[in-house]
C-alpha positions in Angstrom: -0.3 0.3 -0.1 2.7 2.4 0.7 4.5 1.7 -2.9 1.2 1.9 -3.9 0.1 5.6 -2.4 3.3 6.5 -3.4 3.2 6.1 -7.0 -0.2 8.0 -7.1 1.8 10.9 -5.1 4.4 10.6 -8.0 2.0 10.9 -10.7 3.7 7.7 -12.4 0.1 6.4 -14.4 1.7 3.5 -16.8 2.8 2.1 -14.6 0.7 2.1 -11.1 -1.2 -0.7 -12.3 0.7 -3.1 -12.8 2.8 -2.5 -9.9 0.0 -2.0 -7.1 -0.7 -6.0 -8.4 2.8 -6.7 -8.0 3.1 -5.3 -4.9 0.0 -7.3 -3.4 1.7 -10.6 -4.7 4.6 -9.4 -2.2 4.7 -11.1 0.7 7.5 -10.5 4.1 9.0 -13.5 5.1 12.0 -13.1 7.6 13.0 -9.5 5.7 12.2 -10.5 2.0 9.8 -10.3 -0.3 8.6 -13.6 -2.4 6.2 -14.4 -4.6 3.2 -16.0 -4.3 3.1 -19.7 -5.5 1.2 -19.9 -9.0 -1.2 -22.9 -9.7 1.4 -26.0 -10.2 1.3 -27.1 -14.2 -0.8 -29.7 -14.6 -2.8 -28.2 -12.3 -6.6 -25.7 -12.5 -6.7 -23.3 -9.5 -9.7 -21.2 -8.7 -10.3 -19.1 -5.7 -9.8 -22.0 -3.3 -10.0 -25.1 -5.0 -6.6 -26.6 -6.8 -7.5 -29.8 -9.2 -4.3 -31.8 -10.4 -5.0 -34.1 -13.1 -2.0 -36.9 -14.7 0.8 -35.2 -12.8 3.6 -37.2 -11.7 5.0 -36.1 -8.3 2.5 -34.1 -5.9 3.5 -30.3 -6.4 5.0 -28.4 -3.2 3.7 -25.2 -4.3 0.2 -23.7 -4.5 -1.9 -20.2 -4.0 -2.2 -19.9 -0.3 -5.8 -19.8 -0.5 -6.9 -22.9 -2.1 -9.0 -25.0 0.6 -9.5 -27.8 -1.6 -6.9 -30.3 -3.6 -7.6 -32.9 -5.8 -5.8 -35.5 -7.3 -7.4 -37.3 -11.0 -5.4 -39.9 -12.5 -2.0 -39.0 -11.3 1.3 -40.8 -11.8 2.6 -41.3 -8.8 3.4 -44.6 -7.0 3.0 -43.5 -3.4 3.1 -40.6 -1.2 5.3 -40.2 1.0 5.8 -38.6 4.1 5.4 -34.6 4.3 4.0 -34.3 0.6 1.2 -31.3 1.8 2.9 -29.5 4.5 3.7 -26.9 2.7 -0.7 -26.2 1.8 -1.3 -26.3 6.0 -4.6 -24.4 5.5 -6.6 -27.7 3.3 -10.0 -28.3 5.0 -10.4 -31.3 1.8 -8.2 -33.7 0.3 -9.0 -35.9 -2.9 -6.9 -38.7 -5.3 -9.3 -40.4 -7.2 -8.7 -42.6 -10.2 -4.7 -42.7 -9.2 -1.8 -45.8 -9.4 0.3 -44.8 -6.0 -0.3 -48.2 -4.3 1.3 -46.7 -0.9 1.0 -44.5 1.9 3.9 -44.1 3.6 4.5 -42.5 7.1 3.3 -38.8 8.4 2.0 -38.8 4.5 -0.8 -36.2 5.8 1.1 -34.2 8.4 0.9 -30.7 8.7 -3.0 -30.4 7.8 -4.0 -29.5 11.4 -6.9 -27.7 9.6 -8.3 -31.0 6.9 -12.0 -32.3 7.6 -12.3 -34.5 4.9 -10.0 -37.1 2.9 -10.7 -38.6 0.1 -9.0 -41.4 -1.0 -10.7 -43.8 -3.5 -10.4 -45.7 -6.7 -6.9 -46.0 -6.1 -5.3 -49.6 -6.2 -3.9 -48.8 -2.7 -2.7 -52.5 -1.1 -0.4 -50.9 1.5 -0.7 -48.1 4.8 1.7 -47.0 6.6 0.8 -47.2 10.6 1.3 -44.0 11.4 -0.2 -42.5 7.8 -3.0 -40.3 9.2 -0.5 -39.0 12.1 -1.8 -35.3 12.8 -5.2 -35.3 11.8 -6.7 -34.4 14.9 -9.7 -32.4 12.6 -10.4 -34.9 10.4 -14.4 -36.0 10.2 -14.6 -38.2 7.1 -12.1 -40.7 5.8 -13.3 -42.8 3.0 -10.5 -45.8 1.9 -13.1 -47.7 -0.9 -12.5 -48.8 -3.9 -8.8 -49.9 -2.9 -7.1 -53.5 -2.9 -6.3 -53.4 1.1 -6.9 -56.7 2.9 -5.7 -55.6 6.3 -5.7 -52.2 7.8 -2.5 -51.5 10.9 -3.6 -52.0 14.4 -4.7 -48.4 15.9 -4.4 -46.9 12.2 -6.9 -44.1 13.3 -5.4 -43.6 16.2 -5.7 -39.9 17.9 -8.0 -38.7 15.5 -10.4 -37.8 17.9 -12.9 -35.6 15.5 -13.8 -38.9 12.9 -17.1 -39.6 12.2 -17.5 -41.8 8.8 -15.3 -44.1 8.0 -15.7 -45.5 4.2 -14.0 -48.9 3.7 -16.1 -50.4 1.2 -15.0 -52.1 -2.0 -11.9 -53.5 -0.8 -10.8 -56.8 0.2 -10.2 -57.0 3.9 -9.3 -60.4 5.6 -11.3 -60.3 9.1 -8.2 -62.5 10.7 -6.5 -61.5 13.7 -4.7 -58.4 12.2 -8.2 -56.8 12.3 -9.2 -57.7 15.6 -8.5 -54.6 17.0 -10.9 -53.0 14.1 -13.7 -54.6 15.5 -12.8 -53.5 18.8 -12.4 -49.3 17.7 -16.1 -50.1 16.2 -17.1 -51.2 19.7 -15.0 -48.2 21.0 -15.5 -45.3 18.6 -18.8 -42.4 17.5 -17.7 -43.0 14.5 -19.6 -44.9 11.7 -18.6 -47.4 8.9 -20.6 -48.4 6.1 -21.9 -52.3 5.9 -18.6 -53.9 4.4 -18.1 -57.7 4.5 -15.1 -59.9 4.9 -13.6 -61.9 1.5 -11.5 -64.1 4.1 -10.8 -66.8 6.4 -13.8 -69.0 6.0 -14.9 -69.0 9.5 -15.6 -65.2 8.7 -16.1 -65.3 4.9 -19.3 -62.4 3.4 -19.9 -61.9 7.1 -20.3 -57.9 7.4 -17.4 -56.7 10.1 -20.1 -54.8 12.0 -21.7 -57.7 13.3 -18.6 -59.3 14.4 -17.1 -59.1 18.3 -14.0 -59.2 19.9 -14.7 -62.7 20.9 -15.1 -63.6 17.2 -11.6 -63.8 17.4 -9.1 -66.9 18.7 -6.2 -64.8 18.6 -4.0 -67.0 20.7 -0.9 -69.2 19.8 1.9 -70.5 21.1 5.0 -71.8 20.5 8.1 -74.1 22.5 11.2 -71.4 21.8 15.1 -72.8 22.4 15.7 -71.4 26.2 18.7 -72.8 27.4 20.8 -75.7 25.8 22.4 -78.0 28.1 25.9 -80.3 27.9 25.0 -83.5 28.2 22.8 -86.5 27.3 20.4 -88.0 29.4 17.5 -90.8 29.1 14.9 -89.1 31.5 13.8 -85.9 33.0 11.4 -85.2 35.9 10.9 -82.3 37.3 9.7 -81.6 41.6 9.9 -79.2 43.8 11.1 -79.0 47.9 11.1 -76.7 50.5 9.8 -74.3 48.1 11.8 -74.2 45.3 11.9 -75.9 42.0 14.5 -78.3 41.1 14.2 -80.7 37.4 16.7 -84.1 37.4 18.5 -85.8 34.6 19.4 -89.3 34.5 22.5 -89.7 32.3 23.0 -93.4 31.5 26.4 -92.5 29.5 28.2 -90.4 32.4 25.6 -92.5 35.2 24.8 -89.9 36.7 21.2 -88.4 38.6 21.9 -84.3 37.7 20.2 -82.0 39.8 19.2 -78.4 38.7 18.0 -75.6 40.2 16.1 -72.3 39.5 18.6 -69.5 39.6 15.8 -66.7 40.3 18.4 -64.2 40.0 20.1 -65.6 36.4 17.3 -67.3 35.3 18.4 -69.7 34.5 18.8 -73.7 35.7 22.0 -74.1 37.7 23.6 -77.5 38.9 22.3 -78.4 42.0 24.2 -82.0 42.8 24.8 -85.5 41.7 24.5 -89.0 42.9 26.7 -91.5 41.2 25.5 -94.4 39.9 25.5 -97.0 36.6 24.5 -96.9 33.8 21.4 -94.4 35.1 17.7 -95.3 33.5 15.9 -93.0 35.8 15.8 -90.7 38.6 12.6 -90.8 40.0 12.3 -88.0 42.7 9.6 -88.5 45.8 9.0 -86.2 48.7 7.7 -88.4 51.9 6.7 -85.8 54.8 8.6 -83.1 53.2 11.9 -85.9 53.5 13.1 -86.0 49.6 13.6 -89.8 48.6 14.9 -90.6 44.9 14.7 -94.1 43.7 17.4 -94.2 41.0 17.2 -97.0 38.6 20.2 -98.8 37.1 20.5 -101.4 33.9 23.7 -102.6 36.6 24.7 -103.0 39.8 20.9 -103.4 40.7 19.0 -100.7 41.6 18.8 -98.3 45.0 17.2 -95.4 47.2 18.8 -91.7 48.2 17.6 -89.6 50.7 18.5 -85.9 51.1 20.3 -85.5 54.0 19.4 -81.6 55.0 22.7 -81.1 57.3 25.3 -82.9 55.3 23.8 -81.0 52.1 24.1 -84.0 50.1 21.9 -87.7 49.5 22.5 -90.8 51.1 22.0 -94.1 50.2 19.1 -95.6 52.3 18.0 -98.6 50.5 19.0 -101.2 48.2 16.5 -102.4 45.5 15.7 -106.5 45.3 17.9 -107.1 42.2 15.8 -110.9 41.5 13.1 -108.9 41.2 14.1 -105.8 39.4 16.5 -106.6 36.7 16.6 -104.3 34.2 14.4 -101.1 35.0 12.7 -99.2 32.4 10.2 -97.0 33.9 9.6 -95.5 37.9 5.8 -94.4 38.5 5.0 -92.7 42.0 2.1 -92.2 43.2 -0.6 -92.0 47.1 -3.6 -93.8 47.6 -5.3 -93.3 50.8 -2.4 -90.9 52.3 0.0 -94.2 51.9 3.1 -93.6 49.1 4.5 -96.4 47.1 6.1 -96.4 43.7 6.5 -98.8 41.1 9.1 -100.3 38.8 8.5 -101.7 35.4 10.8 -104.4 34.8 12.1 -105.1 31.1 13.7 -108.1 31.5 13.0 -112.3 31.1 13.3 -112.9 34.2 12.4 -109.7 36.0 8.8 -108.8 37.5 7.7 -105.6 37.7 6.7 -104.3 41.3 5.0 -102.0 43.3 7.1 -100.7 46.2 5.8 -99.4 49.4 7.0 -97.1 52.3 6.3 -98.1 56.2 7.9 -95.3 57.4 11.3 -96.8 57.9 12.1 -98.0 54.0 10.7 -99.1 51.3 9.3 -102.7 51.3 7.9 -104.9 48.0 4.3 -104.5 48.3 2.9 -106.7 45.2 4.3 -108.0 42.4 2.3 -107.3 39.6 3.3 -110.4 36.9 6.3 -111.6 35.8 8.2 -112.5 32.1 6.7 -110.2 30.7 9.3 -107.9 29.9 7.5 -104.7 30.6 8.5 -101.1 29.3 6.5 -98.3 31.0 4.0 -98.3 33.5 1.6 -95.7 34.2 -0.8 -95.1 37.3 -4.2 -93.2 36.4 -7.1 -92.7 37.9 -10.6 -94.4 35.5 -13.9 -93.0 37.6 -12.2 -92.2 40.6 -10.2 -95.6 41.0 -6.5 -96.1 41.0 -5.2 -97.9 38.3 -1.9 -99.0 36.2 -1.8 -99.4 32.7 1.6 -101.6 31.8 2.9 -101.6 28.6 5.0 -104.6 27.2 6.9 -105.7 24.4 5.1 -109.1 24.5 1.7 -108.3 24.9 -0.9 -105.6 24.3 -1.1 -103.1 27.5 -3.0 -104.3 30.3 -4.6 -101.8 32.9 -5.1 -102.9 36.4 -7.5 -101.7 39.4 -6.8 -101.3 43.0 -8.9 -103.7 45.3 -10.1 -101.4 48.0 -10.1 -104.5 50.0 -6.9 -106.6 49.4 -4.9 -102.7 49.3 -3.6 -104.2 45.7 -3.8 -104.3 42.3 -6.3 -106.9 40.2 -5.8 -107.4 36.2 -9.0 -105.6 34.5 -8.5 -105.5 31.1 -5.9 -105.1 28.3 -6.4 -102.7 25.5 -7.4 -104.1 21.8 -5.5 -104.5 19.5 -2.5 -102.0 20.2 0.2 -104.4 20.3 3.9 -103.6 20.3 2.7 -100.7 22.8 6.2 -99.0 23.9 4.1 -96.6 27.0 1.2 -95.3 28.2 1.0 -91.9 29.0 -2.1 -90.0 30.6 -4.3 -86.5 29.6 -7.5 -85.0 30.6 -9.5 -82.5 29.1 -12.6 -81.2 30.3 -13.0 -83.9 32.5 -12.5 -86.7 29.7 -9.7 -89.1 30.3 -7.5 -90.0 26.8 -4.2 -91.5 26.5 -1.2 -91.6 24.9 -0.3 -94.9 23.4 3.7 -94.7 21.5 4.8 -97.3 19.0 8.2 -96.9 17.9 7.1 -97.5 14.0 3.4 -98.0 12.9 1.4 -95.4 14.2 1.0 -94.1 18.1 -2.6 -93.3 18.8 -4.7 -91.6 21.3 -7.7 -93.0 23.0 -10.6 -91.8 24.7 -12.3 -93.5 27.7 -15.9 -94.0 26.8 -16.8 -95.1 30.6 -16.3 -99.3 29.7 -12.7 -99.2 27.6 -10.7 -97.3 25.7 -12.1 -96.2 22.3 -9.6 -94.1 19.7 -10.1 -91.1 18.1 -7.1 -90.3 16.8 -3.6 -91.7 14.9 -0.1 -90.4 14.4 2.6 -92.3 12.0 5.6 -93.0 14.1 8.6 -93.6 12.8 11.3 -94.5 15.9 9.2 -93.0 18.3 10.2 -93.6 22.0 8.1 -91.3 23.8 4.7 -89.6 22.5 4.5 -87.5 25.6 1.4 -85.3 27.0 1.8 -81.7 28.3 -0.1 -79.3 29.8 0.5 -75.8 29.9 -2.1 -73.8 31.7 -5.0 -73.8 29.4 -3.1 -75.6 26.7 -2.5 -79.0 26.2 0.1 -80.6 23.8 1.2 -84.1 23.1 4.8 -84.6 21.7 5.9 -87.1 19.8 9.5 -87.6 19.6 11.4 -89.2 16.6 14.8 -91.0 16.2 15.0 -90.4 12.4 13.3 -87.1 12.3 12.2 -84.3 14.0 10.2 -84.1 17.0 6.9 -83.1 16.4 4.7 -81.3 19.0 0.4 -81.1 18.6 -2.3 -78.6 20.0 -5.6 -79.7 21.3 -8.3 -78.9 19.5 -10.9 -78.5 21.3 -14.2 -77.4 18.5 -12.4 -80.8 16.9 -11.6 -82.8 19.9 -8.6 -83.5 18.1 -4.6 -83.1 18.5 -3.8 -80.9 15.4 0.2 -79.2 14.1 1.6 -77.2 15.9 5.4 -77.3 16.0 8.4 -79.2 15.2 11.5 -79.1 17.9 14.7 -80.1 16.6 16.1 -82.6 19.5 17.7 -85.9 18.8 16.2 -88.7 19.7 14.2 -87.6 23.0 12.8 -89.9 25.6 10.9 -88.1 27.5 9.5 -84.3 28.4 9.1 -82.4 31.8 7.1 -79.2 32.7 8.2 -76.4 34.8 6.6 -73.9 36.0 8.6 -70.7 38.2 8.7 -67.5 38.0 5.8 -66.2 36.2 7.3 -68.7 33.4 6.6 -72.2 32.0 9.5 -74.2 30.4 9.8 -77.7 28.7 12.7 -79.6 29.3 14.0 -82.2 27.0 15.6 -85.2 27.8 18.0 -86.5 24.7 19.5 -89.7 23.6 21.8 -88.9 21.5 22.5 -85.8 21.9 22.2 -82.6 23.7 18.9 -82.0 26.1 17.5 -79.4 26.0 15.3 -76.1 28.4 12.5 -74.4 25.7 10.4 -71.5 27.4 6.7 -72.0 26.8 5.6 -68.4 25.1 1.8 -67.3 24.4 1.2 -65.5 21.4 -1.2 -62.3 19.9 -1.6 -62.4 16.3 -3.6 -59.6 16.6 -1.1 -57.1 18.5 
């Protein structure tokens, strides 16, 4: 205005209009006068609107009075971060019939006044998690008719003014990655048009608006390698004594029972103690009246019982086991019936006899010999219809079921499991009050069977290729069955409640596994794996939320 007034006073009539217009287009920035941006090439600008067609990139300069901006049939491949920092006053932004397929982080940074954003009929397949960050004034967002099959979690976070979202025309897969959207829909005041799920099969064709957060099963699990051990072993047992958690591995080649204890500071299992033995096959802990006993089964030199001497801080041998009955021990089970403590040793020799021993207050004595000459490889204690039972597996007959006779206080043979020859071991588990057993075969089919009130009936078969262990494992609400192999990877199966069967979960690389045990300590769960031909291992159980 000062310049125009001066020109009027000077009487320069010919140049006065031109210079006044030029002066009006000058802006003072940091003491310098700069021309206002003109409408970019490829765009058409009116008083407050700009329309760009077939441009190859987002222009960085528009007239300052532009409030709405549209891009049609443009050739750029993505909207990069900070593309609109030079147009902070925009209130409406529209993209339609363009070829870009990616929206980057902070693509709309600086648009604090933007209220309407339409990104429709493009090829968008990917949106960065923070693409819309800073759009606090946005009221209406349309992503209709693109190639989106999912949206990043919390992509609408901070957009508190949002009242309308349009996602029609996309192929949204309503899986765990999109669970957050369903949760958001039930918490926000914004409305969404009716859209249908393109998958997965369980939700295909359903309206996403009708889904609820509990419609998704998004928690999965895995056993992750945690602590490798430096020794081979043939069995592993976990136990609690004096409120501390311990594990013991039987090492046949080293001839020891190796005890480990949990280190609450270092969060690892460390060496606690050892029991020297010969050709050790089982080290079975047993706590009676706050005293720790360990039954050590050996292939040579007889089997023995040790007791932990707290004052001397070591294990002391207190008893030998009758070598005439137990010649080739293969498995030990401990159990309590009516307050009395027992253990049973399965003997796999021709001349031996699987025998039950009972604690009498001073030591263990022979309570019952179940049967000789059958070369038993495994014994399992369980309760069927609230009655104590034993199941003996043998290389010479089908698994035999024994039931406890309350009056005689001994086990009577009840039945066998038909059509199941060559079973190496039987292990049981419970699912919602139903009793199941896992039967291990070295070659052939291992099986899962269910007790129907009168007998065990087959539920599922699993191909066994050199399997010496098929062990059920319970972790919190999860039920697993782990099928080992001497020739391939160990298979972990997870129980599917809806199907009433196990489904494949993961594979573990363990050489010739022989047994597994679970330890829960310091709010963590570990799977201990004994390996007969490699290094024993410790895995940690993880729960993974697929919706995160």
